[in-house]
PyMOL Python script that loads the backbone (N, CA, C, O; Angstrom):
from pymol import cmd

cmd.read_pdbstr("""\
ATOM      1  N   MET A   1     -21.195 -87.312  62.153  1.00  0.00           N
ATOM      2  CA  MET A   1     -20.002 -87.328  62.980  1.00  0.00           C
ATOM      3  C   MET A   1     -20.206 -86.325  64.106  1.00  0.00           C
ATOM      4  O   MET A   1     -20.631 -85.196  63.863  1.00  0.00           O
ATOM      5  N   LYS A   2     -19.915 -86.719  65.299  1.00  0.00           N
ATOM      6  CA  LYS A   2     -20.067 -85.863  66.465  1.00  0.00           C
ATOM      7  C   LYS A   2     -18.686 -85.356  66.901  1.00  0.00           C
ATOM      8  O   LYS A   2     -17.761 -86.150  67.069  1.00  0.00           O
ATOM      9  N   VAL A   3     -18.544 -84.028  67.085  1.00  0.00           N
ATOM     10  CA  VAL A   3     -17.288 -83.447  67.571  1.00  0.00           C
ATOM     11  C   VAL A   3     -17.597 -82.516  68.733  1.00  0.00           C
ATOM     12  O   VAL A   3     -18.712 -82.007  68.849  1.00  0.00           O
ATOM     13  N   SER A   4     -16.624 -82.299  69.577  1.00  0.00           N
ATOM     14  CA  SER A   4     -16.788 -81.420  70.736  1.00  0.00           C
ATOM     15  C   SER A   4     -16.469 -79.979  70.370  1.00  0.00           C
ATOM     16  O   SER A   4     -15.619 -79.704  69.523  1.00  0.00           O
ATOM     17  N   VAL A   5     -17.171 -79.072  71.028  1.00  0.00           N
ATOM     18  CA  VAL A   5     -16.869 -77.648  70.906  1.00  0.00           C
ATOM     19  C   VAL A   5     -15.830 -77.339  71.975  1.00  0.00           C
ATOM     20  O   VAL A   5     -16.028 -77.653  73.148  1.00  0.00           O
ATOM     21  N   ILE A   6     -14.712 -76.719  71.566  1.00  0.00           N
ATOM     22  CA  ILE A   6     -13.610 -76.450  72.502  1.00  0.00           C
ATOM     23  C   ILE A   6     -13.373 -74.957  72.635  1.00  0.00           C
ATOM     24  O   ILE A   6     -13.722 -74.179  71.747  1.00  0.00           O
ATOM     25  N   ARG A   7     -12.782 -74.569  73.744  1.00  0.00           N
ATOM     26  CA  ARG A   7     -12.446 -73.170  73.981  1.00  0.00           C
ATOM     27  C   ARG A   7     -11.147 -72.844  73.261  1.00  0.00           C
ATOM     28  O   ARG A   7     -10.162 -73.577  73.353  1.00  0.00           O
ATOM     29  N   ILE A   8     -11.170 -71.716  72.535  1.00  0.00           N
ATOM     30  CA  ILE A   8      -9.974 -71.208  71.845  1.00  0.00           C
ATOM     31  C   ILE A   8      -9.878 -69.738  72.219  1.00  0.00           C
ATOM     32  O   ILE A   8     -10.519 -68.898  71.588  1.00  0.00           O
ATOM     33  N   GLY A   9      -9.090 -69.418  73.234  1.00  0.00           N
ATOM     34  CA  GLY A   9      -9.012 -68.043  73.730  1.00  0.00           C
ATOM     35  C   GLY A   9     -10.360 -67.620  74.277  1.00  0.00           C
ATOM     36  O   GLY A   9     -10.937 -68.323  75.108  1.00  0.00           O
ATOM     37  N   ASN A  10     -10.878 -66.475  73.824  1.00  0.00           N
ATOM     38  CA  ASN A  10     -12.193 -66.006  74.249  1.00  0.00           C
ATOM     39  C   ASN A  10     -13.313 -66.580  73.380  1.00  0.00           C
ATOM     40  O   ASN A  10     -14.484 -66.284  73.615  1.00  0.00           O
ATOM     41  N   SER A  11     -12.972 -67.391  72.384  1.00  0.00           N
ATOM     42  CA  SER A  11     -13.952 -67.949  71.452  1.00  0.00           C
ATOM     43  C   SER A  11     -14.092 -69.445  71.680  1.00  0.00           C
ATOM     44  O   SER A  11     -13.482 -70.010  72.588  1.00  0.00           O
ATOM     45  N   LYS A  12     -14.892 -70.066  70.854  1.00  0.00           N
ATOM     46  CA  LYS A  12     -15.014 -71.518  70.850  1.00  0.00           C
ATOM     47  C   LYS A  12     -14.918 -71.993  69.403  1.00  0.00           C
ATOM     48  O   LYS A  12     -15.190 -71.236  68.471  1.00  0.00           O
ATOM     49  N   GLY A  13     -14.535 -73.231  69.231  1.00  0.00           N
ATOM     50  CA  GLY A  13     -14.395 -73.778  67.890  1.00  0.00           C
ATOM     51  C   GLY A  13     -14.501 -75.280  67.908  1.00  0.00           C
ATOM     52  O   GLY A  13     -14.728 -75.887  68.954  1.00  0.00           O
ATOM     53  N   ILE A  14     -14.334 -75.881  66.742  1.00  0.00           N
ATOM     54  CA  ILE A  14     -14.296 -77.334  66.628  1.00  0.00           C
ATOM     55  C   ILE A  14     -12.976 -77.735  65.997  1.00  0.00           C
ATOM     56  O   ILE A  14     -12.353 -76.955  65.277  1.00  0.00           O
ATOM     57  N   ARG A  15     -12.561 -78.955  66.276  1.00  0.00           N
ATOM     58  CA  ARG A  15     -11.330 -79.499  65.716  1.00  0.00           C
ATOM     59  C   ARG A  15     -11.690 -80.502  64.634  1.00  0.00           C
ATOM     60  O   ARG A  15     -12.531 -81.376  64.847  1.00  0.00           O
ATOM     61  N   LEU A  16     -11.059 -80.381  63.476  1.00  0.00           N
ATOM     62  CA  LEU A  16     -11.254 -81.344  62.394  1.00  0.00           C
ATOM     63  C   LEU A  16     -10.026 -82.239  62.324  1.00  0.00           C
ATOM     64  O   LEU A  16      -8.895 -81.754  62.304  1.00  0.00           O
ATOM     65  N   ASN A  17     -10.253 -83.550  62.285  1.00  0.00           N
ATOM     66  CA  ASN A  17      -9.093 -84.449  62.291  1.00  0.00           C
ATOM     67  C   ASN A  17      -8.395 -84.465  60.933  1.00  0.00           C
ATOM     68  O   ASN A  17      -8.937 -83.993  59.933  1.00  0.00           O
ATOM     69  N   LYS A  18      -7.214 -85.002  60.920  1.00  0.00           N
ATOM     70  CA  LYS A  18      -6.356 -84.993  59.742  1.00  0.00           C
ATOM     71  C   LYS A  18      -7.023 -85.669  58.544  1.00  0.00           C
ATOM     72  O   LYS A  18      -6.885 -85.204  57.413  1.00  0.00           O
ATOM     73  N   MET A  19      -7.745 -86.767  58.791  1.00  0.00           N
ATOM     74  CA  MET A  19      -8.409 -87.485  57.713  1.00  0.00           C
ATOM     75  C   MET A  19      -9.420 -86.589  56.984  1.00  0.00           C
ATOM     76  O   MET A  19      -9.475 -86.593  55.755  1.00  0.00           O
ATOM     77  N   LEU A  20     -10.214 -85.825  57.734  1.00  0.00           N
ATOM     78  CA  LEU A  20     -11.185 -84.916  57.120  1.00  0.00           C
ATOM     79  C   LEU A  20     -10.494 -83.797  56.356  1.00  0.00           C
ATOM     80  O   LEU A  20     -10.910 -83.441  55.254  1.00  0.00           O
ATOM     81  N   LEU A  21      -9.440 -83.244  56.942  1.00  0.00           N
ATOM     82  CA  LEU A  21      -8.706 -82.166  56.278  1.00  0.00           C
ATOM     83  C   LEU A  21      -8.137 -82.627  54.941  1.00  0.00           C
ATOM     84  O   LEU A  21      -8.205 -81.902  53.948  1.00  0.00           O
ATOM     85  N   GLU A  22      -7.582 -83.821  54.918  1.00  0.00           N
ATOM     86  CA  GLU A  22      -7.013 -84.343  53.674  1.00  0.00           C
ATOM     87  C   GLU A  22      -8.094 -84.722  52.677  1.00  0.00           C
ATOM     88  O   GLU A  22      -7.983 -84.401  51.494  1.00  0.00           O
ATOM     89  N   LYS A  23      -9.142 -85.403  53.137  1.00  0.00           N
ATOM     90  CA  LYS A  23     -10.193 -85.859  52.239  1.00  0.00           C
ATOM     91  C   LYS A  23     -10.885 -84.704  51.528  1.00  0.00           C
ATOM     92  O   LYS A  23     -11.185 -84.798  50.338  1.00  0.00           O
ATOM     93  N   TYR A  24     -11.141 -83.616  52.249  1.00  0.00           N
ATOM     94  CA  TYR A  24     -11.855 -82.484  51.671  1.00  0.00           C
ATOM     95  C   TYR A  24     -10.929 -81.341  51.268  1.00  0.00           C
ATOM     96  O   TYR A  24     -11.393 -80.249  50.941  1.00  0.00           O
ATOM     97  N   GLN A  25      -9.627 -81.591  51.290  1.00  0.00           N
ATOM     98  CA  GLN A  25      -8.597 -80.638  50.864  1.00  0.00           C
ATOM     99  C   GLN A  25      -8.772 -79.287  51.552  1.00  0.00           C
ATOM    100  O   GLN A  25      -8.774 -78.238  50.907  1.00  0.00           O
ATOM    101  N   ILE A  26      -8.915 -79.336  52.863  1.00  0.00           N
ATOM    102  CA  ILE A  26      -9.045 -78.122  53.662  1.00  0.00           C
ATOM    103  C   ILE A  26      -7.653 -77.697  54.097  1.00  0.00           C
ATOM    104  O   ILE A  26      -6.902 -78.482  54.674  1.00  0.00           O
ATOM    105  N   GLU A  27      -7.321 -76.448  53.814  1.00  0.00           N
ATOM    106  CA  GLU A  27      -5.999 -75.947  54.188  1.00  0.00           C
ATOM    107  C   GLU A  27      -6.132 -74.838  55.219  1.00  0.00           C
ATOM    108  O   GLU A  27      -6.241 -75.129  56.410  1.00  0.00           O
ATOM    109  N   ASP A  28      -6.127 -73.592  54.807  1.00  0.00           N
ATOM    110  CA  ASP A  28      -6.094 -72.477  55.751  1.00  0.00           C
ATOM    111  C   ASP A  28      -7.454 -71.840  56.020  1.00  0.00           C
ATOM    112  O   ASP A  28      -7.680 -71.280  57.092  1.00  0.00           O
ATOM    113  N   GLU A  29      -8.356 -71.926  55.046  1.00  0.00           N
ATOM    114  CA  GLU A  29      -9.647 -71.268  55.189  1.00  0.00           C
ATOM    115  C   GLU A  29     -10.757 -72.201  54.744  1.00  0.00           C
ATOM    116  O   GLU A  29     -10.545 -73.099  53.928  1.00  0.00           O
ATOM    117  N   VAL A  30     -11.950 -71.976  55.293  1.00  0.00           N
ATOM    118  CA  VAL A  30     -13.145 -72.671  54.850  1.00  0.00           C
ATOM    119  C   VAL A  30     -14.255 -71.644  54.671  1.00  0.00           C
ATOM    120  O   VAL A  30     -14.182 -70.532  55.194  1.00  0.00           O
ATOM    121  N   GLU A  31     -15.264 -72.028  53.936  1.00  0.00           N
ATOM    122  CA  GLU A  31     -16.441 -71.185  53.767  1.00  0.00           C
ATOM    123  C   GLU A  31     -17.540 -71.738  54.669  1.00  0.00           C
ATOM    124  O   GLU A  31     -17.798 -72.942  54.665  1.00  0.00           O
ATOM    125  N   LEU A  32     -18.185 -70.871  55.437  1.00  0.00           N
ATOM    126  CA  LEU A  32     -19.313 -71.276  56.264  1.00  0.00           C
ATOM    127  C   LEU A  32     -20.598 -70.856  55.557  1.00  0.00           C
ATOM    128  O   LEU A  32     -20.772 -69.690  55.201  1.00  0.00           O
ATOM    129  N   ILE A  33     -21.480 -71.808  55.361  1.00  0.00           N
ATOM    130  CA  ILE A  33     -22.771 -71.534  54.745  1.00  0.00           C
ATOM    131  C   ILE A  33     -23.815 -71.684  55.844  1.00  0.00           C
ATOM    132  O   ILE A  33     -24.022 -72.773  56.381  1.00  0.00           O
ATOM    133  N   LEU A  34     -24.467 -70.569  56.168  1.00  0.00           N
ATOM    134  CA  LEU A  34     -25.411 -70.547  57.279  1.00  0.00           C
ATOM    135  C   LEU A  34     -26.822 -70.798  56.769  1.00  0.00           C
ATOM    136  O   LEU A  34     -27.331 -70.049  55.935  1.00  0.00           O
ATOM    137  N   GLU A  35     -27.446 -71.843  57.266  1.00  0.00           N
ATOM    138  CA  GLU A  35     -28.816 -72.209  56.940  1.00  0.00           C
ATOM    139  C   GLU A  35     -29.664 -72.019  58.198  1.00  0.00           C
ATOM    140  O   GLU A  35     -29.112 -71.924  59.294  1.00  0.00           O
ATOM    141  N   PRO A  36     -30.975 -71.963  58.066  1.00  0.00           N
ATOM    142  CA  PRO A  36     -31.819 -71.765  59.247  1.00  0.00           C
ATOM    143  C   PRO A  36     -31.596 -72.816  60.346  1.00  0.00           C
ATOM    144  O   PRO A  36     -31.657 -72.491  61.531  1.00  0.00           O
ATOM    145  N   GLU A  37     -31.340 -74.062  59.960  1.00  0.00           N
ATOM    146  CA  GLU A  37     -31.193 -75.124  60.954  1.00  0.00           C
ATOM    147  C   GLU A  37     -29.811 -75.777  60.972  1.00  0.00           C
ATOM    148  O   GLU A  37     -29.600 -76.751  61.694  1.00  0.00           O
ATOM    149  N   SER A  38     -28.866 -75.251  60.184  1.00  0.00           N
ATOM    150  CA  SER A  38     -27.564 -75.912  60.115  1.00  0.00           C
ATOM    151  C   SER A  38     -26.476 -74.948  59.653  1.00  0.00           C
ATOM    152  O   SER A  38     -26.753 -73.857  59.156  1.00  0.00           O
ATOM    153  N   ILE A  39     -25.245 -75.381  59.830  1.00  0.00           N
ATOM    154  CA  ILE A  39     -24.067 -74.668  59.329  1.00  0.00           C
ATOM    155  C   ILE A  39     -23.277 -75.665  58.489  1.00  0.00           C
ATOM    156  O   ILE A  39     -22.941 -76.750  58.963  1.00  0.00           O
ATOM    157  N   MET A  40     -22.982 -75.302  57.245  1.00  0.00           N
ATOM    158  CA  MET A  40     -22.196 -76.164  56.374  1.00  0.00           C
ATOM    159  C   MET A  40     -20.780 -75.597  56.282  1.00  0.00           C
ATOM    160  O   MET A  40     -20.595 -74.395  56.094  1.00  0.00           O
ATOM    161  N   ILE A  41     -19.794 -76.465  56.413  1.00  0.00           N
ATOM    162  CA  ILE A  41     -18.390 -76.086  56.264  1.00  0.00           C
ATOM    163  C   ILE A  41     -17.932 -76.606  54.908  1.00  0.00           C
ATOM    164  O   ILE A  41     -18.004 -77.805  54.638  1.00  0.00           O
ATOM    165  N   ARG A  42     -17.459 -75.695  54.053  1.00  0.00           N
ATOM    166  CA  ARG A  42     -17.045 -76.083  52.707  1.00  0.00           C
ATOM    167  C   ARG A  42     -15.613 -75.611  52.467  1.00  0.00           C
ATOM    168  O   ARG A  42     -15.276 -74.470  52.781  1.00  0.00           O
ATOM    169  N   PRO A  43     -14.765 -76.485  51.909  1.00  0.00           N
ATOM    170  CA  PRO A  43     -13.403 -76.041  51.594  1.00  0.00           C
ATOM    171  C   PRO A  43     -13.426 -74.979  50.508  1.00  0.00           C
ATOM    172  O   PRO A  43     -14.305 -74.976  49.647  1.00  0.00           O
ATOM    173  N   ILE A  44     -12.461 -74.085  50.554  1.00  0.00           N
ATOM    174  CA  ILE A  44     -12.325 -73.071  49.515  1.00  0.00           C
ATOM    175  C   ILE A  44     -11.392 -73.634  48.453  1.00  0.00           C
ATOM    176  O   ILE A  44     -10.211 -73.869  48.706  1.00  0.00           O
ATOM    177  N   ILE A  45     -11.935 -73.845  47.275  1.00  0.00           N
ATOM    178  CA  ILE A  45     -11.152 -74.384  46.165  1.00  0.00           C
ATOM    179  C   ILE A  45     -10.609 -73.208  45.360  1.00  0.00           C
ATOM    180  O   ILE A  45     -11.364 -72.366  44.874  1.00  0.00           O
ATOM    181  N   LYS A  46      -9.316 -73.169  45.233  1.00  0.00           N
ATOM    182  CA  LYS A  46      -8.674 -72.093  44.478  1.00  0.00           C
ATOM    183  C   LYS A  46      -8.496 -72.548  43.033  1.00  0.00           C
ATOM    184  O   LYS A  46      -7.805 -73.532  42.772  1.00  0.00           O
ATOM    185  N   PRO A  47      -9.119 -71.834  42.093  1.00  0.00           N
ATOM    186  CA  PRO A  47      -8.959 -72.226  40.694  1.00  0.00           C
ATOM    187  C   PRO A  47      -7.489 -72.212  40.283  1.00  0.00           C
ATOM    188  O   PRO A  47      -6.723 -71.330  40.670  1.00  0.00           O
ATOM    189  N   ARG A  48      -7.127 -73.187  39.509  1.00  0.00           N
ATOM    190  CA  ARG A  48      -5.769 -73.312  38.972  1.00  0.00           C
ATOM    191  C   ARG A  48      -4.707 -73.525  40.049  1.00  0.00           C
ATOM    192  O   ARG A  48      -3.521 -73.302  39.803  1.00  0.00           O
ATOM    193  N   HIS A  49      -5.125 -73.955  41.238  1.00  0.00           N
ATOM    194  CA  HIS A  49      -4.176 -74.250  42.306  1.00  0.00           C
ATOM    195  C   HIS A  49      -3.297 -75.433  41.875  1.00  0.00           C
ATOM    196  O   HIS A  49      -3.822 -76.441  41.403  1.00  0.00           O
ATOM    197  N   ASP A  50      -2.027 -75.330  42.023  1.00  0.00           N
ATOM    198  CA  ASP A  50      -1.041 -76.367  41.687  1.00  0.00           C
ATOM    199  C   ASP A  50      -0.852 -76.593  40.194  1.00  0.00           C
ATOM    200  O   ASP A  50      -0.238 -77.585  39.804  1.00  0.00           O
ATOM    201  N   TRP A  51      -1.363 -75.698  39.343  1.00  0.00           N
ATOM    202  CA  TRP A  51      -1.135 -75.861  37.914  1.00  0.00           C
ATOM    203  C   TRP A  51       0.342 -75.775  37.585  1.00  0.00           C
ATOM    204  O   TRP A  51       0.807 -76.452  36.668  1.00  0.00           O
ATOM    205  N   ASP A  52       1.096 -74.955  38.316  1.00  0.00           N
ATOM    206  CA  ASP A  52       2.528 -74.835  38.041  1.00  0.00           C
ATOM    207  C   ASP A  52       3.231 -76.177  38.219  1.00  0.00           C
ATOM    208  O   ASP A  52       4.135 -76.508  37.450  1.00  0.00           O
ATOM    209  N   LYS A  53       2.828 -76.951  39.221  1.00  0.00           N
ATOM    210  CA  LYS A  53       3.424 -78.275  39.430  1.00  0.00           C
ATOM    211  C   LYS A  53       3.030 -79.226  38.311  1.00  0.00           C
ATOM    212  O   LYS A  53       3.852 -80.008  37.834  1.00  0.00           O
ATOM    213  N   ALA A  54       1.763 -79.157  37.891  1.00  0.00           N
ATOM    214  CA  ALA A  54       1.297 -80.023  36.801  1.00  0.00           C
ATOM    215  C   ALA A  54       2.030 -79.700  35.506  1.00  0.00           C
ATOM    216  O   ALA A  54       2.425 -80.608  34.773  1.00  0.00           O
ATOM    217  N   PHE A  55       2.217 -78.407  35.218  1.00  0.00           N
ATOM    218  CA  PHE A  55       2.928 -78.014  34.008  1.00  0.00           C
ATOM    219  C   PHE A  55       4.401 -78.448  34.059  1.00  0.00           C
ATOM    220  O   PHE A  55       4.958 -78.868  33.044  1.00  0.00           O
ATOM    221  N   ALA A  56       5.019 -78.348  35.214  1.00  0.00           N
ATOM    222  CA  ALA A  56       6.411 -78.783  35.360  1.00  0.00           C
ATOM    223  C   ALA A  56       6.520 -80.287  35.110  1.00  0.00           C
ATOM    224  O   ALA A  56       7.463 -80.746  34.466  1.00  0.00           O
ATOM    225  N   GLU A  57       5.562 -81.044  35.616  1.00  0.00           N
ATOM    226  CA  GLU A  57       5.562 -82.497  35.398  1.00  0.00           C
ATOM    227  C   GLU A  57       5.347 -82.827  33.920  1.00  0.00           C
ATOM    228  O   GLU A  57       5.975 -83.745  33.391  1.00  0.00           O
ATOM    229  N   MET A  58       4.471 -82.090  33.261  1.00  0.00           N
ATOM    230  CA  MET A  58       4.257 -82.288  31.821  1.00  0.00           C
ATOM    231  C   MET A  58       5.547 -82.002  31.047  1.00  0.00           C
ATOM    232  O   MET A  58       5.882 -82.713  30.099  1.00  0.00           O
ATOM    233  N   ARG A  59       6.258 -80.963  31.458  1.00  0.00           N
ATOM    234  CA  ARG A  59       7.511 -80.598  30.786  1.00  0.00           C
ATOM    235  C   ARG A  59       8.534 -81.715  30.921  1.00  0.00           C
ATOM    236  O   ARG A  59       9.248 -82.029  29.968  1.00  0.00           O
ATOM    237  N   LYS A  60       8.605 -82.315  32.106  1.00  0.00           N
ATOM    238  CA  LYS A  60       9.551 -83.424  32.323  1.00  0.00           C
ATOM    239  C   LYS A  60       9.241 -84.589  31.399  1.00  0.00           C
ATOM    240  O   LYS A  60      10.151 -85.258  30.910  1.00  0.00           O
ATOM    241  N   ARG A  61       7.948 -84.836  31.155  1.00  0.00           N
ATOM    242  CA  ARG A  61       7.527 -85.938  30.289  1.00  0.00           C
ATOM    243  C   ARG A  61       7.512 -85.538  28.812  1.00  0.00           C
ATOM    244  O   ARG A  61       7.163 -86.339  27.945  1.00  0.00           O
ATOM    245  N   GLU A  62       7.895 -84.289  28.538  1.00  0.00           N
ATOM    246  CA  GLU A  62       7.856 -83.731  27.185  1.00  0.00           C
ATOM    247  C   GLU A  62       6.459 -83.840  26.590  1.00  0.00           C
ATOM    248  O   GLU A  62       6.282 -84.145  25.410  1.00  0.00           O
ATOM    249  N   ASP A  63       5.478 -83.582  27.441  1.00  0.00           N
ATOM    250  CA  ASP A  63       4.073 -83.652  27.050  1.00  0.00           C
ATOM    251  C   ASP A  63       3.463 -82.251  27.064  1.00  0.00           C
ATOM    252  O   ASP A  63       2.298 -82.080  27.420  1.00  0.00           O
ATOM    253  N   ASP A  64       4.247 -81.262  26.678  1.00  0.00           N
ATOM    254  CA  ASP A  64       3.780 -79.879  26.731  1.00  0.00           C
ATOM    255  C   ASP A  64       3.778 -79.205  25.356  1.00  0.00           C
ATOM    256  O   ASP A  64       3.981 -77.996  25.250  1.00  0.00           O
ATOM    257  N   THR A  65       3.551 -79.987  24.321  1.00  0.00           N
ATOM    258  CA  THR A  65       3.503 -79.416  22.974  1.00  0.00           C
ATOM    259  C   THR A  65       2.072 -78.998  22.642  1.00  0.00           C
ATOM    260  O   THR A  65       1.116 -79.522  23.214  1.00  0.00           O
ATOM    261  N   LEU A  66       1.933 -78.051  21.715  1.00  0.00           N
ATOM    262  CA  LEU A  66       0.611 -77.596  21.304  1.00  0.00           C
ATOM    263  C   LEU A  66      -0.124 -78.707  20.561  1.00  0.00           C
ATOM    264  O   LEU A  66       0.479 -79.460  19.796  1.00  0.00           O
ATOM    265  N   LEU A  67      -1.416 -78.800  20.791  1.00  0.00           N
ATOM    266  CA  LEU A  67      -2.213 -79.811  20.111  1.00  0.00           C
ATOM    267  C   LEU A  67      -2.661 -79.342  18.729  1.00  0.00           C
ATOM    268  O   LEU A  67      -2.931 -80.163  17.853  1.00  0.00           O
ATOM    269  N   ILE A  68      -2.740 -78.030  18.531  1.00  0.00           N
ATOM    270  CA  ILE A  68      -3.103 -77.481  17.222  1.00  0.00           C
ATOM    271  C   ILE A  68      -2.117 -76.379  16.883  1.00  0.00           C
ATOM    272  O   ILE A  68      -1.498 -75.790  17.770  1.00  0.00           O
ATOM    273  N   ASP A  69      -1.974 -76.105  15.585  1.00  0.00           N
ATOM    274  CA  ASP A  69      -1.105 -74.999  15.172  1.00  0.00           C
ATOM    275  C   ASP A  69      -1.735 -73.683  15.585  1.00  0.00           C
ATOM    276  O   ASP A  69      -2.951 -73.585  15.754  1.00  0.00           O
ATOM    277  N   SER A  70      -0.919 -72.705  15.740  1.00  0.00           N
ATOM    278  CA  SER A  70      -1.414 -71.385  16.119  1.00  0.00           C
ATOM    279  C   SER A  70      -2.283 -70.798  15.005  1.00  0.00           C
ATOM    280  O   SER A  70      -1.910 -70.851  13.833  1.00  0.00           O
ATOM    281  N   VAL A  71      -3.411 -70.252  15.359  1.00  0.00           N
ATOM    282  CA  VAL A  71      -4.302 -69.615  14.393  1.00  0.00           C
ATOM    283  C   VAL A  71      -3.606 -68.438  13.739  1.00  0.00           C
ATOM    284  O   VAL A  71      -3.830 -68.154  12.562  1.00  0.00           O
ATOM    285  N   LEU A  72      -2.772 -67.759  14.487  1.00  0.00           N
ATOM    286  CA  LEU A  72      -2.104 -66.568  13.955  1.00  0.00           C
ATOM    287  C   LEU A  72      -1.086 -66.896  12.878  1.00  0.00           C
ATOM    288  O   LEU A  72      -0.721 -66.026  12.087  1.00  0.00           O
ATOM    289  N   ASP A  73      -0.622 -68.139  12.837  1.00  0.00           N
ATOM    290  CA  ASP A  73       0.347 -68.546  11.806  1.00  0.00           C
ATOM    291  C   ASP A  73      -0.337 -68.978  10.513  1.00  0.00           C
ATOM    292  O   ASP A  73       0.334 -69.200   9.505  1.00  0.00           O
ATOM    293  N   ASP A  74      -1.649 -69.098  10.531  1.00  0.00           N
ATOM    294  CA  ASP A  74      -2.390 -69.548   9.349  1.00  0.00           C
ATOM    295  C   ASP A  74      -2.519 -68.390   8.356  1.00  0.00           C
ATOM    296  O   ASP A  74      -3.107 -67.357   8.677  1.00  0.00           O
ATOM    297  N   LYS A  75      -1.975 -68.563   7.164  1.00  0.00           N
ATOM    298  CA  LYS A  75      -1.975 -67.501   6.167  1.00  0.00           C
ATOM    299  C   LYS A  75      -3.360 -67.230   5.583  1.00  0.00           C
ATOM    300  O   LYS A  75      -3.606 -66.143   5.059  1.00  0.00           O
ATOM    301  N   ASP A  76      -4.273 -68.214   5.668  1.00  0.00           N
ATOM    302  CA  ASP A  76      -5.623 -68.040   5.125  1.00  0.00           C
ATOM    303  C   ASP A  76      -6.554 -67.344   6.107  1.00  0.00           C
ATOM    304  O   ASP A  76      -7.698 -67.038   5.772  1.00  0.00           O
ATOM    305  N   TRP A  77      -6.081 -67.102   7.280  1.00  0.00           N
ATOM    306  CA  TRP A  77      -6.929 -66.488   8.306  1.00  0.00           C
ATOM    307  C   TRP A  77      -7.058 -64.997   8.070  1.00  0.00           C
ATOM    308  O   TRP A  77      -6.057 -64.317   7.847  1.00  0.00           O
ATOM    309  N   GLU A  78      -8.259 -64.485   8.113  1.00  0.00           N
ATOM    310  CA  GLU A  78      -8.476 -63.036   7.920  1.00  0.00           C
ATOM    311  C   GLU A  78      -9.285 -62.485   9.041  1.00  0.00           C
ATOM    312  O   GLU A  78      -9.575 -61.289   9.064  1.00  0.00           O
TER     313      GLU A  78
END
""", "prot")
cmd.dss("prot")
cmd.show_as("cartoon", "prot")
cmd.util.cbc("prot")
cmd.orient("prot")
């Protein structure tokens, strides 16, 4: 894909279209990986991002019960 380099104040940058931003889940920051002959732009994936929404949805479906009993409640455990 070919994109133009544009002036942004005293710097220059590139514009990423909405389709790329959505497809690669790019929000506020990206990671630049500098190679001898290229620059790679990688989205920053935040671990556990949106887990609160997933847990809320599970709660609505009443799908938030424990799959196993608590180990601490087991009387044979030492």
